[in-house]
C-alpha angles and dihedrals in degrees: 000000000000093000092054091070094053130084114265094251091056092045089055092045098053098067091050092051093048091047093050091048092049090050091050092050090049090054091048090049088064101031102048099049089045090050090050092049094047091044090051090050089058095040093051095041114146112276119230116233112266097024119121115270116257118242120231095236091055092049091048092048092053091054094047091045091058089053093048089049089055091051092050093051092047088055093048095045108155094328112118090188091059091049092054090044093055091048090050094049093046091051090057093060115101108169106175100169113109112253113208096191115051089209089069090059091052091047087056088056089047093054089049090052092049090049090051090050090053090046092058091044096252091139097155091053091047093053095043092046091051093052093044095049090047089053093049091048092049092051099046095040090051087059094048115114115251112267118236140196119236120220139167107228120204120189113188121191142144091258109012093175088072091056099043100091093044094047092051090048090056091049092050093049089052091050091245116157109220143175123195109234103169132020106181136161092266108024148028118218121198133180104219139184115205130194112251089248094054118104120214093207092062092047090048092051090050091052093045091051089063089073108025092178090090101244094114125091126191122196127181118196115187117224122208114223116234113252 
């Protein structure tokens, strides 16, 4: 019905376009999952004793990068012009803002690849790649360890040894990981790691309520982790 209202040349063109898009999506349906599996095999390779531990963001980035590489090569295909076009576009990018999570940098490359696919009219590949990359991101980010904030906690009181057990009980109830660094005559010093949702003001109020006479002082000093 729709094709009857179009010129004959368009009516003949539509089936070819749909067929080529379906063929491209079928190729992506095989290539992208295989790229993700092989990328994961390399990212999760056995670690030799004594080598530095691998961070979760780096492992995740390696998996996503293999998928994005598959998308780029599906776009290029056998077209030399597309290959030069992708190199030219990539060389124009100058993103100077610091990116804390390496996955964000790869997602930028992924969005560029999807934009290139749309630009060369590979709409089916662009849509399938978007959905697939979203799925991969959702899976690997759901396995990512919870990020935490690091603080040095100082509790000063006339007799901090009396407060120690109660302070540590408050930290445990709030799911704060802690390590006692100093237990002096006037203060307790902890190195703590707090969930991102934890609020230091609430923890401070809970600690201060242990001795309502006002002789207790609580100080939180945030520590930046080394990159």
